[in-house]
N, C-alpha and C positions, 0 to 999 in steps of 0.2 A: 437655763432660766436665770435671770439676774436676781440678786437678793433685793428685798424691799427694805426700806428704812424702818427703824423703830425708835421710840423714845428710849434712850439708854438708861436714864436715871431721872429721878424727880427734879434734880437740879439742872438737867440739860433740856434746852428748848430745841435743840437740833437733832433730827432723826439720824441714827447711824444703823448700818447693816447689822442684822441680828437674826438668829434662828427663831423658830416658833418657841413659845414659852414651854416650860416643863409641866405646868398645871393649868387647869381651867381658871383657878383664882388669879394666878399671876397674869394670864392672858386677858382676863376681864379687867384687871387693875390697869394694865398697860393700855387697853382699849379706851377705858374711861379717861385716862390722862391725855391720850391722843385726841380724843373727841373734844375735850376741854380746850386743848391747844388749837385745834382747827377752828373751833367756835370763837375763840378769842380774836381771831383776825390778825394775829401777831406773826404768822409765818410768812416769809417772803414767797412770792408767787412761784419761783422755781422749786420750792420744797413742798408745795401743796400736793402735787401729783403723787410724789413718793410717799407722803404721809397718808394720803387717801388709800393708796395701794396697800400700805402696811395695815391700815385699819380694816380693809376688806379681808386681808389674810387672817388677821386676829379674829374677826367676826366669824369667818368660816371655821377657824379652829375651835372657837367656843361653842358654836352650833354643833359641830361633830362630837365634841366631848359630851355635851348635854344629850344628844341623840344616843350615844353609847350607854349612858346611865339610864335613860328612859327605857331603852331596849332591855337592859338587864333587869329593871324593876318589873317590866312585863313578864319576863321569864320567871322571876321570883313569885309574882302574883299568881301565876298559873301553877305553882307548886313544883316547878321543875328548876333545877339548878344546872347550868351548863357553863363551860369555860367561855370567857370573852376577852377581847383585847382592846386597849385604849389607844393603840397605835394605828 
């Protein structure tokens, strides 16, 4: 499966290949920057698809992290503690 581009830094307007972020917060921050870049209309047409794919990957990553935390809270609310993984 090919790597999808990401916004590598705040100063960079061009997506570059990158792994998924290390945390929910960094993923959300990158996603917000990417959305702003897409909405600006400043990306060349040939970069739009890659940027959209990266955004979709970041969205899925953030949703998965939130779901894992929600599941853990449900366990804690039930008075039971069990091991869980964020990977």
